[in-house]
VOPAGU-2260 file (C-alpha; in pm, 1 decimal, decimal comma):
REM VOPAGU-2260
SITE   aa  ch    i         X         Y         Z
SITE  MET   A    0  -29228,4  -13399,9    5944,7
SITE  LYS   A    1  -29441,4  -13588,4    5632,0
SITE  ARG   A    2  -29750,0  -13664,3    5820,5
SITE  PHE   A    3  -29781,3  -13308,6    5823,7
SITE  ILE   A    4  -29811,7  -13247,0    5547,8
SITE  PRO   A    5  -30170,1  -13424,7    5477,8
SITE  PHE   A    6  -30318,4  -13314,1    5779,5
SITE  ILE   A    7  -30260,7  -12950,9    5672,8
SITE  PHE   A    8  -30378,3  -13030,3    5296,5
SITE  ILE   A    9  -30677,9  -13261,7    5428,5
SITE  GLN   A   10  -30788,0  -12954,3    5634,7
SITE  LEU   A   11  -30801,4  -12640,2    5342,5
SITE  LEU   A   12  -30972,4  -12991,6    5160,0
SITE  SER   A   13  -31258,6  -12950,1    5373,0
SITE  ALA   A   14  -31218,9  -12627,0    5486,6
SITE  ALA   A   15  -31316,1  -12531,3    5165,0
SITE  GLY   A   16  -31577,8  -12746,3    5073,2
SITE  PHE   A   17  -31762,8  -12606,1    5371,0
SITE  SER   A   18  -31707,4  -12311,0    5240,7
SITE  GLN   A   19  -31949,5  -12263,7    4964,1
SITE  ASP   A   20  -32281,9  -12216,2    4999,6
SITE  LYS   A   21  -32543,9  -12409,0    4748,4
SITE  ASP   A   22  -32834,6  -12233,7    4759,8
SITE  SER   A   23  -32752,4  -11853,0    4742,7
SITE  VAL   A   24  -32718,5  -11603,3    4464,9
SITE  VAL   A   25  -32562,8  -11359,8    4391,4
SITE  THR   A   26  -32605,9  -11098,5    4138,6
SITE  LEU   A   27  -32376,4  -10956,6    3960,7
SITE  PRO   A   28  -32419,4  -10488,9    3962,3
SITE  GLU   A   29  -32524,6  -10399,6    3572,6
SITE  VAL   A   30  -32266,2  -10347,5    3298,7
SITE  VAL   A   31  -32294,5  -10080,6    3097,8
SITE  ILE   A   32  -32051,9  -10045,9    2751,8
SITE  THR   A   33  -32010,3   -9696,1    2626,1
SITE  ALA   A   34  -31851,2   -9529,5    2322,5
SITE  GLU   A   35  -31508,8   -9362,8    2406,2
SITE  TRP   A   36  -31614,8   -9115,5    2154,5
SITE  MET   A   37  -31866,0   -9041,8    1903,9
SITE  ILE   A   38  -31810,7   -9051,1    1474,6
SITE  ASN   A   39  -31842,9   -8715,8    1335,0
SITE  GLU   A   40  -32147,9   -8623,6    1172,6
SITE  GLN   A   41  -31931,4   -8473,0     919,4
SITE  ILE   A   42  -31680,9   -8819,0     858,9
SITE  ASP   A   43  -32029,1   -9002,5     839,8
SITE  ARG   A   44  -32197,1   -8769,5     586,3
SITE  SER   A   45  -31902,3   -8760,9     340,5
SITE  PHE   A   46  -31838,3   -9182,3     354,0
SITE  ALA   A   47  -32202,4   -9184,4     291,7
SITE  ALA   A   48  -32174,1   -8979,6      11,5
SITE  ARG   A   49  -31847,1   -9146,9    -190,0
SITE  PHE   A   50  -31931,6   -9523,1     -22,5
SITE  PRO   A   51  -32290,3   -9514,4     -58,2
SITE  GLU   A   52  -32269,3   -9943,8     -50,7
SITE  SER   A   53  -32042,1  -10022,2     137,5
SITE  TYR   A   54  -32126,1  -10302,2     406,5
SITE  ASP   A   55  -31900,1  -10489,7     686,7
SITE  ILE   A   56  -31810,0  -10123,1     812,4
SITE  VAL   A   57  -31546,3  -10132,2    1080,6
SITE  TRP   A   58  -31438,2   -9797,1    1264,4
SITE  ARG   A   59  -31113,8   -9743,2    1421,3
SITE  LYS   A   60  -30984,8   -9365,2    1583,8
SITE  LEU   A   61  -30662,2   -9335,6    1453,8
SITE  ASN   A   62  -30484,2   -9046,7    1615,3
SITE  LYS   A   63  -30721,4   -8740,7    1528,2
SITE  ASP   A   64  -30809,0   -8863,0    1229,2
SITE  TYR   A   65  -31120,1   -9162,7    1143,4
SITE  LEU   A   66  -30971,2   -9576,5     935,4
SITE  ILE   A   67  -31253,1   -9713,6     803,4
SITE  LYS   A   68  -31190,7  -10114,9     653,9
SITE  PHE   A   69  -31543,3  -10179,8     487,3
SITE  ILE   A   70  -31653,4  -10383,5     188,7
SITE  GLU   A   71  -31795,0  -10248,8    -134,0
SITE  VAL   A   72  -31907,8  -10387,9    -461,3
SITE  ASP   A   73  -31716,9  -10714,4    -381,7
SITE  LEU   A   74  -31370,6  -10541,6    -276,0
SITE  LYS   A   75  -31223,4  -10396,3      68,5
SITE  HIS   A   76  -31157,1  -10042,0     113,1
SITE  GLN   A   77  -30976,0   -9834,6     351,8
SITE  SER   A   78  -31002,0   -9539,6     407,7
SITE  LEU   A   79  -30873,9   -9247,1     616,1
SITE  PHE   A   80  -31096,0   -8940,0     645,3
SITE  ARG   A   81  -30969,6   -8573,4     892,1
SITE  LYS   A   82  -31158,0   -8457,9    1159,3
SITE  GLY   A   83  -31388,5   -8224,3     932,5
SITE  GLY   A   84  -31510,6   -8503,9     655,3
SITE  SER   A   85  -31243,5   -8527,9     353,9
SITE  LEU   A   86  -31058,6   -8811,6     233,2
SITE  VAL   A   87  -30754,6   -8836,0     292,5
SITE  TYR   A   88  -30662,6   -9140,6     127,3
SITE  ASP   A   89  -30908,5   -9495,9     -26,4
SITE  ILE   A   90  -30686,6   -9762,0     -99,8
SITE  ILE   A   91  -30865,8  -10120,5    -279,2
SITE  TYR   A   92  -30742,7  -10408,7    -241,0
SITE  VAL   A   93  -30806,6  -10590,9    -583,2
SITE  ASN   A   94  -30660,5  -10988,0    -732,9
SITE  GLU   A   95  -30567,0  -10979,5   -1095,2
SITE  SER   A   96  -30905,2  -11052,2   -1248,1
SITE  HIS   A   97  -31065,4  -10645,9   -1072,4
SITE  LEU   A   98  -30707,0  -10523,8   -1201,1
SITE  PRO   A   99  -30821,3  -10282,8   -1581,1
SITE  LYS   A  100  -30664,0  -10368,5   -1913,3
SITE  LYS   A  101  -30463,4  -10076,2   -1884,9
SITE  ILE   A  102  -30253,3  -10157,4   -1585,2
SITE  VAL   A  103  -30280,0  -10561,9   -1683,8
SITE  ASP   A  104  -30093,3  -10452,6   -2026,0
SITE  ILE   A  105  -29875,5  -10215,6   -1860,3
SITE  VAL   A  106  -29738,3  -10458,5   -1573,7
SITE  THR   A  107  -29712,0  -10760,7   -1830,6
SITE  ASN   A  108  -29502,6  -10612,2   -2119,0
SITE  ALA   A  109  -29240,6  -10477,2   -1817,9
SITE  TYR   A  110  -29264,5  -10827,3   -1660,6
SITE  ARG   A  111  -29306,2  -11038,8   -1940,8
SITE  ASP   A  112  -29203,0  -11403,8   -1722,5
SITE  PHE   A  113  -29435,4  -11311,8   -1339,2
SITE  ASN   A  114  -29758,7  -11339,1   -1251,4
SITE  ILE   A  115  -30000,1  -11064,5   -1115,4
SITE  THR   A  116  -30046,8  -11191,9    -757,2
SITE  ASN   A  117  -30232,4  -10893,9    -635,5
SITE  GLY   A  118  -30272,6  -10567,2    -606,9
SITE  ALA   A  119  -30394,4  -10271,9    -446,1
SITE  ARG   A  120  -30566,8   -9903,6    -620,2
SITE  ILE   A  121  -30437,7   -9589,2    -430,1
SITE  GLU   A  122  -30637,0   -9243,5    -424,4
SITE  ARG   A  123  -30391,8   -8972,0    -250,7
SITE  ALA   A  124  -30455,7   -8598,6    -263,5
SITE  GLY   A  125  -30705,8   -8659,6    -625,3
SITE  ARG   A  126  -30439,0   -8908,0    -741,3
SITE  GLU   A  127  -30451,6   -9187,8    -851,4
SITE  PHE   A  128  -30119,0   -9513,3    -871,5
SITE  TRP   A  129  -30175,8   -9834,7    -848,5
SITE  ILE   A  130  -29923,5  -10140,0    -628,5
SITE  ILE   A  131  -29898,0  -10505,1    -783,7
SITE  ASN   A  132  -29700,4  -10797,1    -665,0
SITE  LEU   A  133  -29546,6  -10998,2    -924,5
SITE  ASP   A  134  -29466,8  -11327,7    -901,9
SITE  GLY   A  135  -29164,8  -11503,6   -1113,4
SITE  ILE   A  136  -28946,2  -11848,5   -1052,8
SITE  ARG   A  137  -28627,9  -11672,9    -905,5
SITE  SER   A  138  -28855,8  -11308,8    -762,9
SITE  TYR   A  139  -29107,3  -11104,7    -640,3
SITE  VAL   A  140  -29164,3  -10791,1    -726,2
SITE  VAL   A  141  -29339,2  -10451,8    -589,7
SITE  ALA   A  142  -29428,2  -10237,1    -861,1
SITE  ARG   A  143  -29588,1   -9942,4    -918,0
SITE  ILE   A  144  -29804,3   -9746,5   -1183,3
SITE  ASP   A  145  -29833,7   -9408,2   -1178,0
SITE  ASP   A  146  -29912,1   -9177,5   -1492,8
SITE  ASP   A  147  -29915,8   -9516,4   -1698,7
SITE  GLU   A  148  -29539,0   -9562,0   -1605,9
SITE  ILE   A  149  -29435,6   -9866,1   -1421,8
SITE  ASN   A  150  -29105,8   -9839,3   -1178,3
SITE  GLU   A  151  -29027,2  -10125,2    -937,6
SITE  VAL   A  152  -29029,4  -10049,2    -543,6
SITE  LYS   A  153  -28911,8  -10401,0    -439,2
SITE  ARG   A  154  -28756,0  -10676,2    -543,7
SITE  ILE   A  155  -28711,7  -11067,5    -362,0
SITE  ILE   A  156  -28457,5  -11311,8    -465,2
SITE  LYS   A  157  -28664,9  -11633,7    -425,1
SITE  GLN   A  158  -28442,6  -11872,8    -192,0
């Protein structure tokens, strides 16, 4: 039985070596890539009017809406547009240097022993509010600022 296994192995190797034809040319069929969906012209116009200096734009279809990730004025945005072209929300991700002084003052007055790590400005339904991440000695805090009022959303104790 031990002699039989190497014999089969040698036969397989020799058959594999003879089955390759080195002079043949294989032509693959042409591949055409098409989009599964087209960007609605109304949304494209609304987006271009609202964010004229945007770049690095990535479109995603999200159910019947369109999620657009892009950069404008060196800030990352994420916007959701309805099929008809109306803006559902726009989120701008910022660090402390991009926060308005008024927001920084509200946060530092409420959380004196914390440092601002980053934040986001959310515009939805004609309203604007801020989500700010804070780092303290013993905990992390997520705060929301809406109409100049600050509320603690979440506190995580450091281990």
